[in-house]
TORNU-463202 format. One line per 3 residues: number of its first residue (from 1); their letters; for each residue x, y negated, z negated of N, C-alpha, C. Coordinates in steps of 0.05 Angstrom, whole numbers. Atoms other than C-alpha are relative to their C-alpha. Layout:
N
NUM) A) X:Y:Z:X:Y:Z:X:Y:Z | ...
***
This chain:
299
1) MKA) -24:-13:8:1377:1220:1361:1:28:13 | -5:-26:-11:1406:1281:1396:26:10:-10 | -25:-11:10:1459:1329:1372:5:27:13
4) EIE) -7:-26:-10:1496:1389:1398:27:9:-13 | -25:-11:11:1548:1434:1365:17:8:23 | -18:-5:-23:1606:1434:1414:19:23:-5
7) KET) -19:-21:6:1653:1481:1378:0:6:-29 | -4:-7:28:1668:1518:1314:30:4:-4 | -28:-2:6:1737:1512:1283:4:18:-24
10) DNG) -6:-17:23:1771:1548:1225:-14:-10:-25 | 11:11:25:1739:1502:1174:-26:-16:4 | 25:15:-5:1676:1472:1207:-8:-1:29
13) FGV) 11:3:-26:1644:1446:1269:6:-27:13 | -1:25:-15:1653:1394:1323:-28:-6:11 | 28:7:-7:1586:1359:1334:0:-26:16
16) TVY) 5:24:-15:1566:1310:1388:-27:-11:-6 | 25:13:7:1512:1261:1368:-4:-25:17 | 8:25:-14:1477:1208:1410:-19:-15:-18
19) DNN) 17:15:19:1448:1154:1364:-23:-14:15 | 24:13:-12:1385:1113:1377:8:-24:17 | -10:22:-17:1428:1060:1410:15:12:24
22) RTK) -12:-15:-22:1452:1114:1460:30:1:0 | -29:-2:3:1523:1113:1433:7:28:-7 | -10:-27:4:1561:1178:1434:19:1:-23
25) HKI) -17:-3:23:1593:1201:1369:11:29:1 | -11:-27:4:1641:1260:1361:8:2:-29 | -2:-2:29:1638:1283:1289:9:28:-9
28) GVL) -8:-25:12:1675:1337:1251:-14:5:-26 | 15:-7:25:1632:1370:1198:12:26:-11 | -11:-24:12:1667:1418:1151:-22:17:-12
31) YDG) 20:-18:11:1631:1478:1122:-13:-10:-25 | 11:10:25:1622:1442:1056:-14:-27:4 | 13:25:-5:1593:1380:1090:18:-24:2
34) EIN) -18:23:-3:1654:1336:1088:4:-7:29 | -5:10:-28:1664:1293:1150:30:-4:2 | -29:2:-3:1736:1302:1173:8:-14:26
37) GHL) -7:15:-24:1732:1262:1237:-25:-13:12 | 23:14:-12:1686:1210:1271:11:-19:20 | -10:17:-22:1701:1180:1338:-24:-10:16
40) QED) 20:12:-18:1658:1133:1381:14:-24:13 | -14:21:-16:1675:1079:1433:-14:-26:1 | 16:24:-4:1620:1027:1429:1:-20:-23
43) YAD) -1:17:23:1630:999:1359:29:-3:-10 | -27:5:10:1691:969:1325:8:22:-20 | -10:-20:19:1735:1018:1286:-1:-9:-28
46) KPS) -1:11:27:1742:972:1227:-28:-10:-8 | 26:9:9:1679:960:1185:-4:-31:3 | 2:29:-1:1694:885:1185:-8:-10:28
49) GRT) 6:8:-27:1685:883:1260:-27:10:10 | 26:-10:-7:1617:917:1261:-22:-16:-12 | 24:12:13:1548:888:1250:-11:20:-20
52) REE) 13:-18:20:1505:916:1194:-14:23:14 | 15:-20:-15:1463:952:1246:19:21:12 | -19:-18:-11:1524:983:1280:11:19:-21
55) TEY) -9:-17:22:1549:1009:1213:-21:20:-6 | 22:-18:7:1481:1039:1200:-3:22:22 | 1:-21:-21:1481:1075:1268:21:22:-5
58) GSQ) -21:-20:6:1546:1108:1248:-8:17:-24 | 8:-16:23:1518:1129:1181:-22:19:7 | 21:-18:-10:1456:1157:1214:11:24:15
61) ARQ) -12:-21:-16:1499:1197:1262:13:21:-18 | -13:-19:18:1539:1229:1205:-20:16:-15 | 21:-15:15:1477:1247:1165:-14:20:19
64) YAK) 14:-17:-19:1444:1275:1227:17:24:8 | -18:-22:-7:1505:1317:1245:0:21:-23 | 1:-19:22:1504:1348:1175:-26:15:0
67) WHV) 27:-13:-1:1429:1362:1180:-1:20:23 | 1:-18:-23:1438:1393:1249:16:25:-5 | -16:-24:7:1493:1440:1225:-15:17:-20
70) YRE) 16:-15:20:1451:1460:1165:-23:15:13 | 23:-13:-12:1390:1474:1207:7:21:21 | -7:-18:-21:1426:1508:1264:18:24:-9
73) RGY) -19:-21:8:1480:1548:1227:-3:8:-29 | 6:-9:27:1455:1551:1155:19:-8:-21 | -20:9:20:1514:1518:1120:-12:-22:-17
76) DTL) 10:20:20:1501:1475:1058:15:-26:4 | -15:24:-7:1527:1413:1093:-11:-26:-11 | 12:23:12:1478:1364:1062:-2:4:-30
79) PRA) 5:-3:28:1477:1350:988:-29:7:-5 | 27:-9:4:1415:1384:961:-20:-23:-5 | 18:22:6:1386:1319:935:-5:-18:24
82) ENP) 4:15:-25:1390:1291:1006:-12:17:22 | 10:-20:-20:1362:1353:1041:-30:1:-2 | 29:0:2:1288:1347:1059:-12:27:-8
85) DSI) 10:-26:9:1278:1422:1050:1:3:-30 | -4:-3:28:1306:1420:980:-17:-20:-16 | 16:20:13:1270:1355:961:-29:9:-1
88) LAG) 27:-10:-1:1204:1386:983:-4:22:-21 | 2:-21:20:1218:1446:939:-3:-13:-28 | 3:15:25:1227:1397:881:-28:-12:-4
91) LLA) 27:11:1:1161:1364:898:-20:22:-8 | 18:-22:6:1125:1431:897:2:10:-28 | -5:-9:28:1157:1451:831:-13:-20:-20
94) LAQ) 11:20:18:1137:1385:798:-31:0:1 | 29:0:-2:1066:1388:825:-13:23:-15 | 11:-24:14:1056:1457:793:5:0:-30
97) LSE) -5:1:29:1082:1437:724:-25:-5:-16 | 21:7:18:1033:1437:667:5:-28:-11 | -3:27:11:1020:1370:635:20:0:-23
100) AMF) -18:-2:23:1057:1393:572:29:3:9 | -28:-3:-9:1119:1416:610:10:-25:14 | -9:25:-13:1121:1353:652:7:-21:-21
103) EQH) -5:20:21:1117:1310:589:26:7:-14 | -24:-9:13:1173:1351:558:25:-9:16 | -23:6:-17:1219:1339:617:4:-30:5
106) FRD) -1:28:-9:1202:1265:630:-8:-20:-21 | 8:19:20:1183:1234:564:20:-22:-4 | -21:20:4:1250:1198:560:-2:-22:21
109) VAA) 3:20:-21:1239:1163:627:-25:-16:-4 | 25:14:5:1167:1147:611:3:-21:-22 | -4:18:22:1188:1115:545:17:-24:9
112) QLR) -18:21:-9:1243:1075:578:-15:-19:19 | 15:17:-18:1196:1049:632:-20:-18:-16 | 19:16:16:1145:1026:580:14:-24:-13
115) CHY) -15:21:13:1199:985:546:3:-25:17 | -3:22:-19:1206:942:608:-24:-19:0 | 24:15:-3:1135:918:601:-17:-4:-25
118) DGS) 17:3:24:1109:925:530:14:-17:-22 | -13:18:19:1158:877:496:20:14:-18 | -19:-15:16:1200:932:464:29:-6:9
121) PIK) -27:4:-8:1276:925:464:8:21:22 | -8:-18:-22:1305:954:528:29:8:-4 | -27:-10:5:1366:997:513:12:10:26
124) LPF) -14:-8:-25:1413:1002:573:29:7:-7 | -27:-8:6:1481:1036:574:22:-19:11 | -18:20:-11:1513:973:602:-2:-26:-16
127) PNA) 2:24:18:1530:914:556:-7:-26:14 | 5:25:-14:1523:861:610:-23:2:20 | 21:-4:-19:1462:887:647:-25:-16:-8
130) DPD) 25:14:4:1401:842:655:-23:19:6 | 22:-19:-5:1338:885:648:-18:-9:23 | 16:9:-23:1306:842:702:14:5:27
133) DAI) -13:-8:-25:1358:865:753:-12:27:9 | 10:-25:-10:1346:927:795:12:22:-19 | -7:-22:17:1347:986:746:-13:25:11
136) IYQ) 10:-25:-11:1340:1057:773:4:22:-20 | -1:-22:18:1325:1117:729:-2:26:16 | -2:-25:-15:1343:1187:754:-1:24:-18
139) KDL) -2:-26:14:1332:1259:732:4:21:21 | -6:-21:-19:1363:1318:768:-17:25:-6 | 16:-25:3:1322:1381:781:17:24:11
142) YLQ) -13:-25:-7:1351:1451:784:-22:21:4 | 23:-17:-8:1305:1501:819:8:29:4 | -2:-29:-8:1294:1575:829:-25:6:16
145) PDP) -24:-10:-13:1295:1606:880:14:-22:16 | -16:19:-16:1347:1572:925:-18:-10:23 | 18:11:-21:1306:1525:970:12:-1:28
148) TEF) -13:2:-27:1357:1527:1027:2:28:12 | -3:-27:-11:1352:1603:1037:-26:11:11 | 25:-9:-11:1281:1606:1065:1:0:30
151) DPP) 1:-3:-29:1268:1629:1136:-28:9:8 | -7:27:-9:1232:1592:1166:5:-18:-24 | -7:19:22:1256:1532:1126:-25:-10:-15
154) VLD) 22:8:18:1213:1505:1069:-17:-21:14 | 15:22:-11:1192:1442:1106:-17:10:23 | 15:-11:-22:1170:1480:1168:-23:17:-10
157) QFR) 22:-16:11:1130:1529:1127:-22:-17:-12 | 19:18:13:1097:1473:1088:-18:-13:21 | 15:13:-21:1076:1437:1152:-18:19:15
160) ARF) 16:-20:-15:1050:1501:1184:-26:6:-14 | 25:-5:15:996:1504:1130:-21:-21:6 | 18:22:-4:965:1440:1155:-2:-5:30
163) EGQ) 4:7:-28:937:1416:1221:16:-26:6 | -15:25:-8:973:1361:1260:28:6:7 | -27:-4:-9:1039:1354:1293:19:-21:-13
166) SDS) -20:18:9:1103:1322:1269:10:-17:23 | -13:16:-21:1134:1265:1307:30:4:0 | -28:-4:1:1203:1290:1289:8:25:16
169) AEI) -9:-22:-17:1238:1334:1340:17:20:-15 | -18:-17:15:1282:1364:1286:-14:19:-19 | 15:-19:16:1226:1405:1255:-15:18:20
172) ADP) 13:-19:-18:1196:1467:1287:-30:-7:3 | 28:3:-5:1127:1463:1319:-15:20:-18 | 12:-19:19:1082:1493:1264:-17:21:14
175) TTL) 16:-20:-14:1040:1529:1317:16:25:7 | -17:-23:-7:1100:1574:1329:4:18:-24 | -5:-15:24:1099:1600:1257:-26:15:-7
178) SAS) 23:-16:8:1052:1657:1240:0:5:-30 | 2:-4:29:1026:1672:1170:18:23:-9 | -17:-22:8:1065:1737:1169:29:-7:-3
181) EMD) -28:9:2:1130:1698:1176:5:-16:-25 | -3:19:22:1118:1654:1116:6:13:-27 | -4:-8:28:1145:1661:1046:-20:-15:-17
184) TLN) 16:15:19:1107:1639:985:17:-22:-11 | -16:23:8:1130:1569:969:-5:-7:-30 | 2:4:29:1132:1576:893:28:-5:-11
187) FDI) -26:6:11:1190:1543:857:-3:-6:-30 | 0:6:29:1206:1541:783:23:-19:-6 | -21:18:9:1246:1488:748:17:14:-21
190) EAV) -18:-14:18:1306:1522:717:11:-19:-22 | -10:19:20:1332:1459:683:-4:-28:11 | 2:28:-7:1326:1383:683:23:-15:-14
193) SGM) -22:14:12:1384:1336:671:-9:-21:-20 | 6:23:16:1389:1280:621:-6:-24:19 | 7:23:-16:1371:1210:645:24:-15:10
196) HVI) -21:16:-12:1419:1176:693:-11:-28:5 | 9:28:-3:1416:1100:700:19:-14:20 | -15:17:-18:1438:1055:757:-8:-29:-4
199) HND) 5:29:2:1444:979:749:12:-14:24 | -10:16:-22:1450:933:809:-8:-29:-5 | 6:28:7:1457:859:796:-8:-17:24
202) GLG) 9:15:-24:1438:840:867:23:-16:13 | -23:15:-11:1508:811:880:22:19:9 | -19:-20:-10:1541:875:903:14:15:-22
205) NEQ) -12:-14:23:1559:899:833:-19:22:-9 | 17:-23:8:1534:968:813:14:15:-22 | -10:-16:22:1542:1007:749:-17:26:-2
208) VSR) 14:-25:2:1523:1080:738:7:14:-27 | -4:-16:24:1514:1119:673:-14:26:4 | 11:-27:-4:1503:1194:677:-8:13:-27
211) GED) 8:-15:22:1463:1234:628:11:28:1 | -11:-27:2:1476:1307:610:-7:16:25 | 5:-20:-21:1484:1357:667:-2:27:-12
214) PLD) 4:-25:15:1454:1422:641:12:24:13 | -11:-23:-13:1482:1469:693:25:-7:16 | -25:5:-14:1550:1476:727:-3:5:30
217) RDP) 4:-1:-29:1524:1467:798:-14:-26:8 | 13:24:-10:1496:1412:841:-31:3:-3 | 29:-2:2:1422:1396:830:-13:4:27
220) DAR) 15:-5:-25:1370:1416:882:-17:-24:8 | 15:24:-6:1331:1350:878:4:-20:-22 | -5:22:20:1331:1284:841:-24:-19:0
223) VEL) 21:20:3:1274:1241:816:14:-27:-3 | -12:27:1:1291:1167:827:-22:-21:-3 | 21:20:5:1248:1112:797:12:-27:-6
226) MAF) -7:28:7:1258:1037:798:-20:-8:-23 | 16:9:22:1232:1004:735:-27:-12:10 | 27:10:-7:1156:992:741:-18:2:-24
229) DPT) 19:-1:22:1096:982:696:-16:25:1 | 15:-26:-2:1069:1052:681:-30:-3:-6 | 29:3:5:1002:1023:659:-15:-6:26
232) EID) 13:5:-26:988:1007:732:-7:25:15 | 6:-26:-14:982:1081:751:-17:17:-18 | 18:-18:15:932:1134:731:15:24:-11
235) SFQ) -14:-25:8:981:1193:728:29:-3:6 | -29:2:-4:1055:1189:716:11:24:16 | -8:-24:-15:1063:1260:742:-5:-3:29
238) HYV) 6:5:-29:1028:1243:807:19:-20:12 | -18:20:-10:1072:1182:814:28:12:6 | -26:-13:-4:1135:1224:806:-1:19:24
241) VSN) 3:-18:-23:1110:1276:856:0:-17:26 | 1:17:-24:1096:1219:905:28:-11:6 | -27:10:-5:1167:1193:895:16:20:16
244) MAY) -14:-20:-15:1193:1259:922:-9:0:29 | 9:2:-28:1149:1253:984:12:-24:14 | -12:23:-12:1175:1183:996:30:4:5
247) QIR) -28:-6:-5:1246:1209:989:4:16:25 | -1:-15:-25:1233:1259:1045:-2:-19:23 | 2:21:-21:1210:1200:1088:27:-14:3
250) DRF) -25:15:-2:1274:1162:1071:22:16:13 | -22:-16:-10:1320:1220:1087:-2:4:30 | 2:-1:-29:1292:1227:1157:7:-27:12
253) LLM) -7:26:-10:1297:1152:1168:30:-4:0 | -28:4:2:1369:1152:1145:16:18:18 | -12:-16:-21:1384:1206:1197:-8:-11:28
256) GLT) 8:11:-26:1354:1161:1251:-24:14:12 | 23:-15:-9:1292:1205:1256:-26:-11:-10 | 27:7:9:1218:1191:1252:-9:20:-21
259) PPA) 9:-20:20:1191:1222:1188:-23:16:10 | 24:-16:-7:1142:1279:1196:-25:-15:-9 | 25:15:4:1070:1253:1198:-10:2:-29
262) AFQ) 10:-3:28:1054:1281:1129:15:-18:-20 | -15:16:18:1107:1236:1099:3:-29:9 | 0:28:-9:1092:1171:1135:-18:-16:-19
265) AQG) 15:14:20:1069:1135:1073:19:-20:-14 | -16:21:13:1093:1072:1036:2:4:-30 | -4:-2:28:1122:1072:967:30:4:-6
268) WGS) -28:-2:8:1187:1075:927:9:29:3 | -12:-27:-4:1230:1134:949:27:2:-12 | -27:-4:9:1305:1137:944:14:-27:-2
271) YDG) -16:24:3:1355:1084:921:15:-6:26 | -14:4:-26:1395:1095:986:-19:-11:21 | 19:10:-20:1332:1085:1027:-8:-29:-5
274) FQA) 6:28:7:1315:1021:990:22:-19:9 | -22:17:-8:1384:993:1002:1:-5:30 | 0:2:-29:1381:1008:1076:-23:-17:10
277) QKF) 24:14:-9:1310:982:1085:1:-30:-7 | -1:28:10:1324:919:1045:19:-17:16 | -22:16:-11:1387:898:1081:7:6:29
280) CDL) -6:-7:-28:1385:929:1151:-26:-3:17 | 24:6:-17:1338:906:1207:-9:24:17 | 9:-24:-14:1334:977:1236:-25:12:-13
283) YDD) 22:-12:15:1281:992:1184:-21:-21:-9 | 20:16:14:1215:964:1159:3:5:-30 | -1:-3:30:1204:957:1083:-19:23:-9
286) YWS) 17:-23:7:1176:1027:1074:-2:4:-30 | -1:-3:29:1194:1024:1000:-23:-16:-13 | 20:17:12:1141:971:989:-28:8:9
289) SEA) 28:-6:-7:1067:989:986:-15:-23:11 | 14:24:-10:1050:918:1005:10:-10:27 | -12:9:-26:1093:912:1068:-18:9:23
292) TIQ) 13:-7:-25:1064:913:1138:20:16:17 | -18:-17:-15:1095:971:1176:-5:-2:29 | 3:3:-28:1107:958:1249:4:27:15
295) SWE) -6:-25:-14:1135:1027:1267:12:20:-21 | -12:-20:16:1154:1093:1234:25:11:13 | -25:-8:-13:1212:1100:1282:22:-19:-7
298) PA) -23:18:4:1279:1073:1260:11:-9:27 | -9:11:-26:1306:1027:1314:25:13:10
***
């Protein structure tokens, strides 16, 4: 993937993106992240005329254009819960929580997960949902300070603390960052939302129920867990922190980029990532810890 900002208009940017299939995309990205134009010549204009892979190339190009504008010009063009810098801040905040505070924030999800496997009644906010279908539980995180206002960005600073290079060209070489340039990567959780629930019946039908939103702003990160047996893990907190790391992996893949080496690991990440990996041949099944991974580069 390659991108270049060609021009700035009164309300955003014109960005040229070359996808991994070498197709050129001209994409308009507004200051708030809305896409107000997308032109390319190699794929059909109507979705019905495109293959699943061609549709995914277009989606990758749009996400990549937003990420490029955010990184190059500093505008909040990516939703925070889809921004690797912001997700990493959420990971760091969760990892630093005391056991008591973590339990306070996530006891509802933990209890709901146990019901799927201990024989207890499973209460879902959908009258026709089969508990054996795909059920996703989400909790939004609101952080302090703002994770998108760090310079260098949060992800670059995090990587600079460790040896090894990233395979992603969209992150700075950590050897260029000196200790004097770095901020302290400490994040506090200002608030956590109620529990959101997604039900997918596997036939293209999806239902969403949202819990309480505690603050009048978009969340900075989002925990996303598919129903699993919590007795199979040693630490629920560690599992949730790992989920954030896998989400960072997914967000790079969904931009057509190789994830940084530190996040090339298998496990359940984002619902969007799962959908793409499950149904599009451009990806391996990174969401599954049992899959054999052929490459960390999206095709």
